[in-house]
KEDOKE-620611 format. One line per 4 residues: their letters; for each residue y, x negated, z negated of N, C-alpha, C. Coordinates in steps of 0.1 Angstrom, whole numbers. Layout:
<rs>
A> Y/X/Z/Y/X/Z/Y/X/Z  ...
</rs>
This chain:
<rs>
MRCI> -14/-9/0/-2/1/-3/13/-13/-4  20/-7/10/36/-11/4/51/0/1  56/-12/-2/69/1/-12/76/5/2  80/19/-3/89/21/8/101/17/12
FCKQ> 103/7/-2/121/4/0/119/-11/9  110/-19/4/112/-32/5/104/-36/20  95/-25/17/80/-27/29/70/-42/20  78/-47/9/65/-53/6/51/-48/-3
DSSE> 38/-57/1/29/-50/-9/31/-47/-18  26/-35/-27/30/-29/-34/16/-28/-44  3/-32/-40/-8/-27/-45/-10/-27/-60  -4/-45/-61/-5/-47/-80/9/-39/-91
SRSV> 20/-31/-82/26/-26/-88/21/-15/-98  30/-13/-111/16/-7/-120/32/4/-128  48/8/-122/57/13/-125/51/29/-118  53/36/-122/58/54/-109/71/53/-115
EHIM> 79/59/-99/94/62/-98/94/78/-99  100/76/-109/110/94/-110/119/96/-95  123/103/-89/135/108/-79/143/109/-85  141/119/-94/155/120/-102/153/116/-116
PESI> 159/107/-122/157/99/-133/153/106/-146  145/101/-151/137/105/-164/151/110/-173  162/100/-173/175/104/-186/183/117/-185  180/121/-170/186/132/-169/177/146/-175
GSRR> 169/143/-175/159/149/-182/144/157/-171  142/146/-159/134/149/-149/117/146/-155  112/152/-155/98/151/-160/85/151/-143  88/160/-137/80/168/-124/78/156/-114
RVLP> 89/153/-110/88/150/-96/90/132/-97  73/130/-94/73/116/-96/61/114/-85  68/100/-80/55/90/-69/48/86/-77  39/84/-72/24/77/-74/30/62/-74
RGVV> 19/52/-80/23/40/-86/21/29/-73  33/21/-69/30/15/-56/39/24/-44  41/34/-43/54/37/-33/61/33/-37  74/33/-49/81/19/-49/77/8/-59
CDKC> 76/0/-56/72/-11/-60/82/-15/-75  73/-27/-84/83/-30/-95/92/-35/-96  92/-41/-85/105/-52/-83/118/-45/-78  118/-33/-71/122/-23/-64/126/-16/-76
NNYF> 116/-8/-84/120/2/-95/128/-2/-102  126/-21/-109/136/-25/-117/152/-26/-112  149/-29/-97/166/-32/-97/171/-17/-95  169/1/-86/176/9/-96/175/14/-105
ARKV> 169/16/-114/167/13/-127/186/6/-130  185/-6/-133/197/-15/-135/209/-13/-124  210/-12/-111/219/-13/-101/220/-1/-97  212/8/-94/217/21/-88/219/34/-98
EQPI> 208/32/-100/206/46/-115/216/43/-132  217/29/-131/221/30/-146/242/28/-144  246/22/-134/262/27/-135/260/41/-129  256/49/-130/261/66/-126/258/70/-143
LNHH> 248/67/-144/242/71/-162/253/68/-167  254/56/-171/265/50/-181/278/56/-174  286/58/-161/301/70/-159/303/79/-174  318/76/-175/321/89/-179/313/102/-180
WMRN> 316/105/-167/309/125/-159/299/123/-164  287/117/-164/272/116/-165/275/115/-180  279/107/-185/273/107/-198/280/116/-208  291/121/-205/297/133/-207/291/150/-206
LRAW> 284/147/-197/277/160/-192/262/162/-199  255/146/-198/241/148/-205/244/146/-225  260/141/-227/259/147/-244/261/159/-243  269/167/-239/276/178/-240/262/187/-245
HQVP> 248/187/-233/238/192/-225/228/189/-236  229/174/-246/221/174/-253/208/167/-248  210/162/-234/197/158/-228/197/141/-233  185/139/-238/181/123/-241/179/117/-231
SKKG> 178/106/-235/172/92/-226/160/94/-224  152/83/-221/141/82/-216/132/79/-230  140/73/-239/139/68/-247/140/74/-262  144/90/-258/145/101/-271/165/100/-275
KLPS> 169/87/-272/182/87/-271/195/96/-271  199/102/-281/209/111/-274/224/104/-268  232/107/-263/243/98/-254/253/104/-264  266/98/-268/277/98/-273/283/109/-262
LLGR> 297/118/-268/299/122/-262/319/113/-259  322/109/-251/331/99/-249/345/102/-248  356/99/-256/370/108/-255/379/98/-258  387/100/-263/400/93/-262/412/97/-272
IAGS> 418/89/-283/425/93/-291/441/99/-284  446/109/-281/455/113/-274/468/105/-275  477/104/-266/486/94/-260/485/80/-266  469/76/-261/467/59/-263/453/56/-254
DVQV> 452/46/-253/439/43/-243/430/36/-253  429/44/-268/417/40/-276/403/47/-272  394/44/-267/385/51/-267/370/53/-278  370/64/-281/364/71/-293/350/81/-289
NMRL> 340/81/-300/327/88/-289/325/95/-305  317/105/-302/314/120/-309/300/122/-306  292/118/-318/276/123/-314/272/127/-328  261/141/-326/256/147/-340/241/137/-344
SESG> 245/135/-355/234/130/-363/222/137/-367  210/134/-369/199/135/-373/199/155/-382  207/152/-390/206/160/-400/219/171/-394  226/170/-384/233/179/-376/249/176/-378
SIQL> 251/165/-385/268/163/-389/274/154/-378  289/155/-379/296/149/-368/296/135/-368  295/130/-362/299/114/-360/306/109/-352  317/102/-360/326/97/-345/331/80/-352
GTEK> 333/71/-338/335/61/-335/347/54/-325  345/45/-322/354/40/-313/342/29/-303  347/30/-293/341/24/-286/341/8/-286  351/4/-289/354/-13/-292/356/-11/-310
RGEA> 349/-18/-314/343/-22/-330/365/-24/-334  372/-31/-327/382/-39/-331/397/-27/-333  387/-12/-328/401/-4/-328/397/7/-336  389/-1/-343/379/13/-354/396/19/-365
VVLG> 398/7/-369/410/13/-382/419/25/-372  421/25/-361/438/31/-352/429/45/-355  413/47/-351/407/61/-354/406/65/-370  403/54/-379/404/60/-392/419/59/-395
EAMQ> 429/58/-391/448/58/-396/445/77/-389  438/79/-377/444/90/-370/437/101/-379  426/97/-388/416/106/-393/425/107/-407  430/101/-410/439/103/-424/453/110/-420
DNFQ> 450/107/-408/462/115/-405/462/131/-404  451/136/-410/446/148/-401/444/151/-388  446/145/-381/447/142/-362/454/146/-357  469/142/-364/480/145/-361/482/143/-345
MPLV> 474/131/-340/473/122/-323/453/129/-324  452/145/-317/445/149/-320/429/138/-311  421/139/-311/411/133/-302/405/141/-293  401/136/-278/406/147/-264/395/141/-262
FTIE> 387/154/-255/371/147/-246/368/158/-236  371/158/-222/367/165/-217/355/160/-203  353/166/-191/339/163/-190/346/168/-177  350/158/-164/359/159/-152/344/154/-140
DVVP> 345/166/-131/334/161/-119/340/152/-114  344/138/-113/352/130/-108/343/116/-105  335/115/-100/323/105/-99/329/96/-89  318/80/-93/325/69/-84/318/69/-71
QREM> 323/72/-55/320/73/-50/312/62/-44  312/51/-42/301/44/-40/286/43/-46  292/41/-59/275/41/-65/274/56/-63  274/67/-61/266/77/-66/264/79/-50
SRFL> 268/73/-42/260/78/-25/250/66/-25  250/56/-34/235/47/-35/225/54/-39  227/64/-53/223/71/-59/216/79/-57  226/92/-42/219/99/-39/207/91/-25
AKMA> 213/80/-19/205/74/-10/193/72/-13  188/68/-23/179/65/-32/171/77/-32  177/89/-40/173/97/-46/162/107/-30  175/106/-20/168/111/-9/155/104/2
LEAC> 158/93/1/144/89/7/134/88/1  131/86/-13/118/91/-22/116/105/-23  127/115/-16/126/128/-16/116/131/1  119/121/7/112/126/22/97/118/18
AEIF> 102/105/10/85/100/9/76/108/3  76/118/-7/76/128/-14/65/135/-3  66/138/8/61/149/17/51/143/20  48/129/20/33/120/26/26/113/19
VRDV> 32/113/2/22/102/-5/5/107/-5  2/118/-2/-10/124/-2/-19/115/9  -13/110/21/-14/107/34/-12/91/34  -19/81/29/-11/69/30/-7/65/46
RLLE> -15/69/52/-12/63/71/2/71/70  2/86/73/15/88/71/26/80/67  21/76/52/40/76/47/39/56/54  31/52/56/36/40/64/44/41/81
EMME> 36/57/83/42/62/96/58/63/93  57/68/82/75/71/80/78/61/76  76/51/69/82/35/66/85/27/81  81/31/90/80/23/102/89/31/111
QPFY> 91/43/105/106/53/118/123/47/113  121/38/125/142/34/126/149/43/118  146/61/118/156/68/109/160/67/103  147/60/91/149/58/84/162/42/74
DSIR> 157/37/85/166/27/81/175/20/76  183/27/80/200/27/75/196/33/60  194/42/57/198/51/43/190/41/30  177/37/42/171/27/32/177/11/25
NFAR> 182/3/41/188/-5/33/200/-4/27  208/7/28/223/13/20/218/17/5  207/21/-1/201/24/-15/196/12/-19  185/2/-7/180/-9/-15/193/-20/-16
YGTG> 201/-21/-5/208/-40/-6/224/-35/-5  228/-17/-4/240/-25/-2/248/-24/11  238/-21/21/245/-28/36/250/-16/40  256/-16/51/261/-3/59/275/0/59
PDIW> 277/9/54/287/14/53/293/14/39  308/8/36/311/7/21/307/24/13  311/29/18/303/43/12/295/53/19  286/54/20/273/64/28/282/80/21
PFCQ> 294/91/34/298/98/28/287/116/21  292/117/15/286/131/5/293/146/9  293/150/1/295/162/-3/298/169/-15  308/174/-16/306/180/-38/307/190/-35
RTIF> 305/199/-44/313/215/-48/306/219/-59  311/232/-68/304/235/-75/297/247/-71  283/247/-76/279/260/-71/275/271/-79  275/270/-96/276/280/-101/285/273/-116
PADT> 284/278/-129/290/274/-136/277/261/-145  280/253/-154/272/246/-160/264/253/-171  271/266/-176/263/269/-188/253/282/-182  250/282/-166/243/294/-161/226/290/-163
LMQD> 221/301/-167/205/302/-173/196/305/-163  188/304/-159/171/303/-153/162/301/-162  154/308/-156/140/307/-162/133/295/-160  127/293/-173/115/278/-167/102/284/-162
PTTN> 102/280/-154/90/282/-148/73/279/-151  72/275/-163/63/277/-171/66/282/-185  74/286/-191/73/292/-204/79/310/-198  87/308/-186/99/323/-185/109/324/-197
EWVT> 110/312/-204/122/316/-210/133/313/-207  142/321/-208/156/314/-203/163/305/-207  166/292/-201/175/277/-206/187/281/-192  190/266/-198/202/258/-189/200/257/-177
AGFG> 203/262/-165/196/255/-152/203/243/-148  196/229/-151/200/217/-154/201/209/-140  190/208/-133/187/199/-127/180/202/-115  180/201/-103/175/201/-89/175/195/-76
CTLF> 165/190/-67/170/185/-56/161/190/-44  164/188/-32/155/194/-24/163/187/-8  154/189/4/154/181/17/157/195/27  164/196/35/168/210/42/172/198/57
MTRR> 169/213/66/175/206/80/185/216/87  191/209/99/201/221/101/194/221/119  205/231/125/194/236/138/199/222/149  204/209/141/207/199/151/198/190/150
SETF> 188/194/138/176/186/138/184/176/126  186/176/117/195/165/110/183/167/99  188/157/91/178/160/75/190/157/66  191/164/53/198/166/46/194/166/34
FAFV> 194/159/23/190/164/10/203/167/1  199/177/-9/206/184/-15/195/172/-31  213/173/-40/209/175/-58/217/180/-60  216/190/-68/224/196/-81/222/194/-95
LYGV> 233/191/-105/233/189/-119/242/194/-126  236/206/-135/244/214/-142/257/223/-130  252/221/-120/260/233/-112/268/228/-101  269/215/-103/278/207/-92/264/202/-85
EFVI> 266/202/-71/261/201/-58/262/191/-54  260/180/-51/256/171/-38/248/169/-31  256/167/-11/245/168/-1/248/155/6  238/148/6/240/140/21/231/138/34
NVGG> 230/132/40/225/130/53/216/114/52  202/123/55/195/112/58/193/102/67  199/106/81/197/100/91/210/91/93  219/97/91/232/86/90/246/89/84
PSTK> 255/85/80/267/84/75/276/97/77  277/106/81/281/121/83/277/130/77  288/138/71/288/153/68/289/164/74  288/164/90/293/174/98/285/184/102
GYEE> 271/179/104/260/184/105/261/198/93  267/193/79/268/199/67/273/210/65  287/205/70/302/215/70/295/229/83  290/225/97/286/234/100/277/243/92
WLVE> 265/239/90/259/247/80/266/254/76  273/249/67/281/259/58/283/273/58  289/265/74/299/282/80/291/292/84  279/282/93/270/291/100/263/300/86
HNRI> 262/296/76/253/303/65/265/314/54  275/311/55/284/319/45/286/308/38  285/293/37/287/290/22/276/291/10  266/295/16/255/295/8/247/282/0
SPLV> 241/279/-10/235/269/-15/220/262/-7  220/253/-4/208/250/1/196/249/-15  204/248/-25/192/251/-34/189/266/-38  198/271/-38/199/287/-44/191/297/-34
ERLG> 200/306/-25/203/312/-18/187/309/-5  192/297/3/180/290/14/168/293/6  165/293/-7/147/294/-16/145/308/-18  161/315/-17/153/332/-18/159/333/-30
CSHV> 163/327/-40/171/328/-52/184/335/-48  189/339/-58/202/343/-63/212/342/-74  223/343/-78/235/336/-87/239/352/-88  236/358/-104/239/367/-108/248/369/-121
VRGE> 259/377/-121/264/382/-132/264/392/-140  260/389/-150/259/402/-161/271/401/-172  272/418/-174/282/413/-189/296/414/-187  302/411/-202/320/415/-196/323/407/-209
GKDR> 335/399/-206/341/395/-219/333/383/-221  334/383/-237/325/373/-244/307/371/-236  305/383/-238/290/379/-234/287/383/-220  298/378/-213/297/374/-199/285/363/-198
KHYL> 276/364/-188/268/350/-184/263/350/-171  257/338/-169/256/338/-154/241/338/-154  235/341/-140/218/336/-138/215/334/-125  202/323/-127/201/324/-114/189/330/-110
EGSF> 184/340/-104/171/344/-106/165/342/-91  149/343/-92/141/336/-83/134/327/-87  124/320/-80/108/314/-82/114/303/-74  126/297/-70/128/280/-65/113/276/-57
EGMN> 109/280/-50/98/276/-38/104/269/-28  102/255/-27/102/252/-17/97/254/-3  88/257/-4/84/267/11/89/278/16  99/283/9/106/290/8/120/290/20
GFEF> 125/277/13/135/268/19/130/264/34  121/258/36/109/250/49/111/265/61  107/279/53/104/286/62/118/293/69  133/289/57/143/298/64/150/283/74
DKQH> 146/272/73/151/264/82/145/268/95  135/272/97/126/273/109/131/286/116  132/295/108/141/308/113/154/305/120  163/297/112/168/295/117/176/286/125
GAGP> 165/280/135/164/268/144/162/259/140  157/251/128/160/238/126/144/231/134  147/225/139/132/214/148/144/209/161  128/203/168/133/191/178/140/203/187
RPAD> 153/201/196/158/204/202/161/196/216  164/203/225/170/192/236/186/186/233  186/174/236/196/162/233/208/166/236  205/175/251/218/182/255/224/195/254
EFEA> 219/200/239/221/215/234/234/215/229  239/201/219/250/206/212/259/195/219  271/199/212/283/184/215/283/176/205  283/165/210/286/156/202/296/151/188
</rs>
């Protein structure tokens, strides 16, 4: 077996690869040992996933929703003392009490003064959907290629054929080596509120709709990868650094989400005032999405059918 990223022998590799990081709560979408070699697995953990997981947007999102790391540690919420550049952190202890600290030890005295002053200068904590563009595009590219490989993992021969297709070379090299465009463009939008609920497929309990990903095709036969995290959707083109095809897809399908309505699910709102809640209803079956693509013209087309 060979690694889908470096194409080197990976038969002795021991690590499994999570398509979506384990630190956001992903446990099920896992590639078998050897699909991604130990060296590439380690590289992605340090150089591609960690910059995103440590970014204040992701950190505060995980802290707010109490999503532990793969080692079981809960991240702290990052904020600042109003009117200053002093960064502070807040976390819940095991007993449920709130613990405050500063990111830099030398600034602890400033926090102490603010507390003694009864927070006349308040602490400010925000969750802003402003992501680092290059880091996020490599993060998406890595997940996109792995999602493609997931389709073929049951047949080593098909997986080998996929690795040799030039179609995947650009996004592979961008994800693994950072070569190609400085930023591989992606689309970002909010498709439902962060506190939206869905039914757990195993327990049927209503839980927060946290994350998910899928591949889909347009009538131009372009392959796109979509990833959602607490209502924020990201879409990247697997075949090349362009989002034009996805923008056309949105117009053609009344701006539905490839991760919700395309799968036959729906976003509904119930209740009024304080009782108002958002729900995602449906089974989120991937095959529904592929059938949707087929019904709407996805697949091989004559080269001259569309404008460049």
